[in-house]
C-alpha positions as CSV (number, residue, x, y, z in Angstrom):
1,X,-8.3,-34.0,-11.0
2,X,-6.8,-36.5,-13.4
3,X,-3.1,-37.4,-13.7
4,X,-2.3,-35.2,-16.7
5,X,-3.8,-32.1,-15.1
6,X,-1.9,-32.9,-11.9
7,X,1.4,-33.3,-13.8
8,X,0.8,-30.1,-15.7
9,X,0.1,-28.2,-12.5
10,X,3.3,-29.5,-11.0
11,X,5.3,-28.5,-14.1
12,X,3.9,-25.0,-13.9
13,X,4.7,-24.7,-10.2
14,X,8.3,-25.7,-11.0
15,X,8.6,-23.1,-13.8
16,X,8.3,-25.5,-16.7
17,X,5.6,-24.2,-19.0
18,X,6.6,-26.3,-22.0
19,X,6.3,-29.4,-19.9
20,X,2.8,-28.4,-18.9
21,X,1.8,-27.7,-22.4
22,X,3.0,-31.1,-23.6
23,X,0.4,-32.6,-21.2
24,X,-2.7,-30.4,-21.9
25,X,-2.1,-28.7,-25.2
26,X,-4.9,-30.7,-27.0
27,X,-7.5,-30.5,-24.2
28,X,-10.3,-27.9,-24.0
29,X,-11.8,-28.7,-20.6
30,X,-11.8,-26.0,-18.0
31,X,-8.8,-27.1,-15.9
32,X,-6.7,-27.7,-19.1
33,X,-7.7,-24.2,-20.4
34,X,-6.6,-22.6,-17.2
35,X,-3.2,-24.4,-17.1
36,X,-2.6,-23.6,-20.8
37,X,-3.3,-19.9,-20.1
38,X,-0.8,-19.9,-17.2
39,X,1.7,-21.7,-19.4
40,X,1.3,-19.1,-22.2
41,X,1.8,-16.3,-19.6
42,X,5.0,-17.8,-18.5
43,X,6.1,-18.0,-22.1
44,X,5.3,-14.3,-22.6
45,X,2.2,-14.5,-24.8
46,X,0.0,-12.5,-22.5
47,X,-2.9,-11.8,-25.0
48,X,-3.3,-15.6,-25.6
49,X,-2.9,-16.3,-21.9
50,X,-5.6,-13.8,-20.9
51,X,-8.1,-15.2,-23.5
52,X,-7.5,-18.8,-22.3
53,X,-7.9,-17.9,-18.6
54,X,-11.1,-16.0,-19.3
55,X,-12.4,-19.0,-21.3
56,X,-11.5,-21.3,-18.4
57,X,-13.4,-19.1,-15.9
58,X,-16.5,-19.3,-18.1
59,X,-16.1,-23.0,-18.4
60,X,-15.9,-23.6,-14.7
61,X,-19.1,-21.7,-14.2
62,X,-20.8,-20.6,-10.9
63,X,-20.7,-24.2,-9.5
64,X,-16.9,-24.0,-9.1
65,X,-16.3,-20.7,-7.2
66,X,-12.8,-21.6,-6.1
67,X,-11.6,-22.5,-9.6
68,X,-13.2,-19.4,-11.0
69,X,-11.5,-17.3,-8.3
70,X,-8.1,-18.9,-9.2
71,X,-8.7,-17.9,-12.8
72,X,-9.4,-14.3,-11.7
73,X,-6.1,-14.2,-9.8
74,X,-4.3,-15.6,-12.8
75,X,-5.8,-13.0,-15.1
76,X,-4.7,-10.3,-12.6
77,X,-1.2,-11.6,-12.6
78,X,-1.2,-11.6,-16.4
79,X,-2.4,-8.0,-16.4
80,X,0.4,-7.1,-14.0
81,X,3.0,-8.8,-16.2
82,X,1.7,-7.1,-19.3
83,X,1.6,-3.8,-17.4
84,X,-2.2,-3.4,-17.6
85,X,-2.4,-1.5,-14.4
86,X,-6.0,-0.4,-14.9
87,X,-7.2,-4.0,-14.4
88,X,-10.1,-3.9,-11.9
89,X,-8.9,-4.2,-8.4
90,X,-12.3,-5.1,-7.0
91,X,-12.3,-8.4,-9.0
92,X,-9.1,-9.4,-7.4
93,X,-10.3,-8.5,-3.9
94,X,-13.5,-10.6,-4.5
95,X,-11.4,-13.5,-5.7
96,X,-9.2,-13.3,-2.7
97,X,-12.2,-13.3,-0.4
98,X,-13.7,-16.3,-2.1
99,X,-10.4,-18.2,-1.8
100,X,-10.1,-17.4,1.9
101,X,-13.7,-18.4,2.5
102,X,-13.1,-21.8,1.0
103,X,-9.9,-22.3,2.8
104,X,-7.5,-22.0,-0.2
105,X,-5.0,-20.0,1.8
106,X,-2.1,-20.4,-0.7
107,X,-3.9,-19.0,-3.7
108,X,-5.4,-16.2,-1.5
109,X,-1.8,-15.3,-0.4
110,X,-0.8,-15.3,-4.1
111,X,-3.6,-12.9,-4.8
112,X,-2.4,-10.6,-2.1
113,X,1.1,-10.7,-3.5
114,X,-0.2,-9.7,-6.9
115,X,-2.0,-6.7,-5.3
116,X,1.2,-5.7,-3.4
117,X,3.4,-5.9,-6.5
118,X,1.0,-3.6,-8.4
119,X,1.0,-1.1,-5.5
120,X,4.8,-1.1,-5.4
121,X,4.9,-0.6,-9.2
122,X,2.7,2.5,-9.1
123,X,4.5,4.0,-6.1
124,X,1.8,3.5,-3.4
125,X,4.4,2.2,-0.9
126,X,2.5,3.0,2.3
127,X,-0.5,0.9,1.1
128,X,1.9,-1.9,0.0
129,X,3.5,-2.0,3.4
130,X,0.2,-2.2,5.1
131,X,-0.7,-5.2,3.1
132,X,2.7,-6.8,3.7
133,X,2.3,-6.3,7.4
134,X,-0.9,-8.4,7.3
135,X,1.0,-11.4,5.9
136,X,2.9,-14.0,8.0
137,X,5.8,-14.9,5.7
138,X,6.5,-18.2,7.5
139,X,3.2,-19.5,6.4
140,X,4.0,-19.0,2.7
141,X,5.4,-21.7,0.4
142,X,8.9,-21.0,-0.9
143,X,8.0,-19.5,-4.2
144,X,5.5,-17.0,-2.6
145,X,8.0,-16.3,0.2
146,X,10.6,-15.3,-2.4
147,X,8.0,-13.0,-4.1
148,X,7.1,-11.6,-0.7
149,X,10.7,-10.7,0.1
150,X,11.2,-9.2,-3.4
151,X,8.3,-6.8,-2.7
152,X,9.9,-5.8,0.6
153,X,13.2,-5.2,-1.2
154,X,11.5,-3.2,-3.9
155,X,9.9,-0.9,-1.3
156,X,13.2,-0.6,0.6
157,X,15.1,0.4,-2.5
158,X,12.6,3.1,-3.4
159,X,12.9,4.4,0.1
160,X,16.7,4.3,-0.1
161,X,17.0,1.7,2.7
162,X,19.7,-0.5,1.4
163,X,20.4,-2.7,4.4
164,X,16.7,-3.6,4.6
165,X,16.8,-4.4,0.9
166,X,19.9,-6.6,1.2
167,X,18.4,-8.6,4.1
168,X,15.1,-9.1,2.2
169,X,17.0,-10.2,-1.0
170,X,19.1,-12.6,1.1
171,X,15.9,-14.2,2.3
172,X,14.5,-14.2,-1.2
173,X,17.6,-16.1,-2.5
174,X,17.1,-18.8,0.1
175,X,13.4,-19.1,-0.6
176,X,14.0,-19.3,-4.4
177,X,16.6,-22.0,-3.9
178,X,14.1,-24.1,-2.0
179,X,11.5,-23.4,-4.7
180,X,13.8,-24.4,-7.5
181,X,12.4,-22.0,-10.1
182,X,15.1,-20.6,-12.4
183,X,13.0,-17.6,-13.5
184,X,12.4,-16.5,-9.9
185,X,16.1,-16.8,-9.1
186,X,16.9,-14.7,-12.2
187,X,14.5,-12.0,-11.0
188,X,16.2,-11.9,-7.6
189,X,19.6,-11.7,-9.2
190,X,18.5,-8.7,-11.3
191,X,17.2,-7.0,-8.1
192,X,20.5,-7.6,-6.3
193,X,22.3,-6.1,-9.3
194,X,20.4,-2.8,-8.7
195,X,22.1,-2.4,-5.3
196,X,25.5,-2.6,-6.9
197,X,24.8,-0.4,-9.9
198,X,25.3,3.4,-10.1
199,X,22.0,4.9,-8.9
200,X,22.9,8.6,-9.1
201,X,25.7,11.1,-9.7
202,X,27.4,13.3,-7.2
203,X,28.4,16.8,-8.3
204,X,30.8,18.7,-6.1
205,X,33.5,21.2,-6.9
206,X,33.2,20.8,-10.6
207,X,33.8,17.1,-10.3
208,X,31.2,14.3,-10.7
209,X,31.2,10.7,-9.9
210,X,28.7,7.8,-9.9
211,X,27.1,6.7,-6.6
212,X,25.6,3.3,-5.6
213,X,22.4,3.2,-3.7
214,X,24.1,2.6,-0.3
215,X,26.4,5.6,-0.9
216,X,23.3,7.7,-1.6
217,X,21.8,6.5,1.6
218,X,24.9,7.4,3.6
219,X,25.0,10.9,1.9
220,X,21.4,11.6,2.8
221,X,22.0,10.6,6.4
222,X,25.1,12.8,6.7
223,X,25.4,16.5,7.7
224,X,26.3,17.5,4.1
225,X,24.1,20.1,2.5
226,X,22.5,18.2,-0.4
227,X,20.6,19.7,-3.3
228,X,18.7,16.5,-4.4
229,X,17.9,16.7,-8.1
230,X,16.4,13.3,-8.0
231,X,13.5,14.4,-5.8
232,X,13.7,18.2,-6.2
233,X,14.5,18.9,-2.6
234,X,17.2,20.4,-0.3
235,X,18.4,18.1,2.5
236,X,20.7,18.2,5.5
237,X,20.8,15.8,8.4
238,X,17.2,14.6,8.1
239,X,15.7,18.0,7.4
240,X,14.1,18.2,4.0
241,X,12.9,21.3,2.2
242,X,10.7,20.2,-0.7
243,X,10.8,22.3,-3.8
244,X,8.9,19.9,-6.1
245,X,6.2,22.5,-6.8
246,X,8.6,25.4,-7.0
247,X,10.8,24.6,-10.0
248,X,12.3,28.0,-10.4
249,X,13.5,28.0,-6.8
250,X,15.0,24.5,-7.3
251,X,16.9,25.6,-10.4
252,X,18.4,28.5,-8.6
253,X,19.3,26.4,-5.6
254,X,21.0,23.8,-7.8
255,X,23.0,26.5,-9.6
256,X,24.2,28.0,-6.3
257,X,25.1,24.5,-5.0
258,X,27.1,23.6,-8.1
259,X,29.1,26.8,-7.9
260,X,29.7,26.7,-4.1
261,X,31.7,28.2,-2.4
262,X,31.9,30.7,-5.3
263,X,29.1,32.9,-6.3
264,X,27.0,32.7,-9.5
265,X,26.7,35.8,-11.7
266,X,23.2,37.3,-12.0
267,X,23.1,36.8,-15.8
268,X,24.0,33.1,-15.5
269,X,21.2,32.7,-13.0
270,X,18.7,34.5,-15.2
271,X,19.7,32.4,-18.2
272,X,19.3,29.1,-16.3
273,X,16.1,29.9,-14.3
274,X,14.2,31.9,-17.0
275,X,15.7,30.3,-20.1
276,X,16.7,33.5,-21.8
277,X,20.1,34.8,-22.8
278,X,19.0,38.4,-23.1
279,X,18.5,39.7,-19.6
280,X,16.8,43.0,-19.1
281,X,15.8,45.0,-16.0
282,X,12.5,43.0,-15.7
283,X,14.5,39.8,-15.5
284,X,16.8,41.2,-12.9
285,X,13.8,42.4,-10.8
286,X,12.2,39.0,-11.1
287,X,15.5,37.4,-10.0
288,X,15.6,39.5,-6.9
289,X,12.1,38.4,-6.1
290,X,12.8,34.7,-6.6
291,X,16.0,34.9,-4.6
292,X,14.0,36.4,-1.8
293,X,11.6,33.5,-1.9
294,X,14.5,31.0,-2.0
295,X,16.2,32.7,0.9
296,X,13.0,32.3,2.9
297,X,12.6,28.7,1.9
298,X,16.2,27.7,2.8
299,X,16.3,29.7,6.0
300,X,16.3,26.6,8.3
301,X,19.5,25.3,6.6
302,X,21.3,28.2,4.8
303,X,21.4,31.8,3.8
304,X,21.9,33.4,0.4
305,X,24.2,36.4,0.2
306,X,24.3,39.0,-2.5
307,X,27.8,39.7,-4.0
308,X,29.1,42.2,-6.4
309,X,28.4,40.0,-9.4
310,X,25.7,37.7,-8.2
311,X,24.7,35.4,-5.3
312,X,26.3,32.8,-3.2
313,X,25.0,30.0,-0.9
314,X,26.0,30.1,2.8
315,X,25.0,26.9,4.8
316,X,24.6,27.5,8.5
317,X,26.4,24.4,9.8
318,X,27.3,22.2,6.8
319,X,30.9,22.2,5.7
320,X,30.2,20.7,2.3
321,X,27.6,21.4,-0.4
322,X,26.9,18.8,-3.1
323,X,24.3,18.1,-5.8
324,X,22.8,14.6,-6.1
325,X,21.8,14.3,-9.7
326,X,20.0,11.6,-11.6
327,X,22.1,9.0,-13.4
328,X,20.7,10.2,-16.7
329,X,19.8,13.9,-17.1
330,X,16.7,13.5,-19.3
331,X,13.5,15.6,-19.1
332,X,11.4,12.4,-19.3
333,X,13.6,10.2,-17.1
334,X,10.7,8.9,-15.0
335,X,9.1,7.5,-18.1
336,X,12.4,5.9,-19.1
337,X,12.7,4.5,-15.6
338,X,9.5,2.6,-15.8
339,X,10.2,1.4,-19.4
340,X,13.6,0.2,-18.3
341,X,12.2,-2.9,-16.7
342,X,12.1,-4.4,-20.2
343,X,8.3,-4.9,-20.2
344,X,5.9,-3.3,-22.7
345,X,3.7,-0.5,-21.3
346,X,0.6,1.2,-22.5
347,X,0.5,5.0,-22.2
348,X,-2.5,4.7,-19.8
349,X,-0.6,2.5,-17.4
350,X,2.4,4.8,-17.5
351,X,0.1,7.7,-16.7
352,X,-1.3,5.7,-13.7
353,X,2.1,4.8,-12.4
354,X,3.4,8.4,-12.8
355,X,0.3,10.2,-11.5
356,X,0.2,12.2,-14.7
357,X,-2.4,12.7,-17.4
358,X,-2.4,10.3,-20.3
359,X,-1.9,13.2,-22.7
360,X,1.2,14.4,-20.9
361,X,2.7,10.9,-21.0
362,X,1.8,10.5,-24.7
363,X,3.7,13.8,-25.5
364,X,6.7,12.5,-23.5
365,X,6.6,9.2,-25.4
366,X,6.4,11.0,-28.7
367,X,9.4,13.1,-27.8
368,X,11.4,10.0,-26.7
369,X,10.4,8.1,-29.8
370,X,11.6,11.0,-32.0
371,X,15.0,10.7,-30.3
372,X,14.9,6.9,-30.8
373,X,14.9,6.3,-27.1
374,X,11.7,4.3,-27.0
375,X,9.8,2.2,-29.6
376,X,6.2,1.1,-29.9
377,X,4.3,-1.7,-31.4
378,X,0.5,-2.3,-32.0
379,X,-2.1,0.3,-32.7
380,X,-4.8,2.3,-30.8
381,X,-5.6,0.8,-27.4
382,X,-3.3,-2.2,-28.1
383,X,-0.3,0.1,-28.6
384,X,2.6,-0.7,-26.2
385,X,5.9,1.1,-25.5
386,X,9.2,-0.4,-24.6
387,X,12.9,0.3,-24.4
388,X,16.0,-1.8,-23.5
389,X,17.2,-1.3,-19.9
390,X,19.6,1.5,-19.3
391,X,22.9,-0.4,-19.1
392,X,24.8,-0.1,-15.9
393,X,22.3,2.2,-14.1
394,X,19.8,1.5,-11.4
395,X,16.6,3.4,-11.7
396,X,15.3,3.3,-8.2
397,X,15.8,7.1,-7.7
398,X,13.7,7.8,-10.8
399,X,10.7,5.8,-9.9
400,X,7.5,7.5,-8.5
401,X,7.4,7.4,-4.7
402,X,7.1,9.7,-1.7
403,X,10.5,10.5,-0.3
404,X,10.8,9.5,3.4
405,X,11.9,12.3,5.8
406,X,12.4,12.9,9.4
407,X,11.3,16.5,9.1
408,X,9.8,18.2,6.0
409,X,9.7,21.9,5.3
410,X,7.3,23.2,2.6
């Protein structure tokens, strides 16, 4: 490797893409193409970056398997940064295997970190944790150690484990300081800000207030009866009754919790659950049926009593009933939560991350665009969607993930 290539590689490792381009911008050999592609990716021109990296991989050819594998890893990272989540995982696995076979442990670890970050992004936290467990962090260079700790913190925040997240971010700060890469330090600062920003709203007794992530964690660990509108469940002291697939029951449970200890009139429940202001006898009969189902579902934690005018919630042991609501009450809040990272997303990648059909996501985007909440650029398959971050709000409780429980009732 000549001196200019070595200097450009060192500049990229230090987070100086312009310095790297100054050294190789006029060269078209394979190493220079690869470094130019990585530099363009660091500058945010992902399309040009991907084209350069692919051209470099072709230029290296089959006689340079390690260099080609590094190009594959770079392309995977570019795909992740540009939110192309459908990028083929098998290619990254094959590249990682090739790097390990040839003893390039640092770039193999980098490939694993790219894979882990993708899994975290789409909410496959168990798979991400399995891959993290296979990595020895003390063997990583400072920059990769910081990325490793960021992934741990990201998982912990989605699982509402704030102390684990704070410890991981503290280690990430130290690793980023030793790496000396400003962009990495800025990413860690952003993650630390999430822990101090309002992550949800607490509704109790007609009063609402914002809650940080650590306050949410404390609430969910308490003996308070919580109707969790972020995850559509009812919780108390580690017991969880999931109502995700029973939306009518959840609407009724939330209405009763918001009014507790008072009752809720039958007509108000009908209007809220069945979306009609003109209740007739069929609606009242349906309400009795749904209330019977809700009474059965909530039996481990509470009863539901009929009153003269409506129904009231009666917890067995809890002395307080609250509703944990999303920071923003928006029908398409999960889409906004993903777009709030400031990156541009395709509708196919949003669908993959949310576990929904692309058509469902497209309808949500059209609705949000009509309300000027999101904007798009490009056309057809190159169309991307973005929105500015929601100011002052953490979005961890809106992101797709399985909610951890000690005991789950379904």
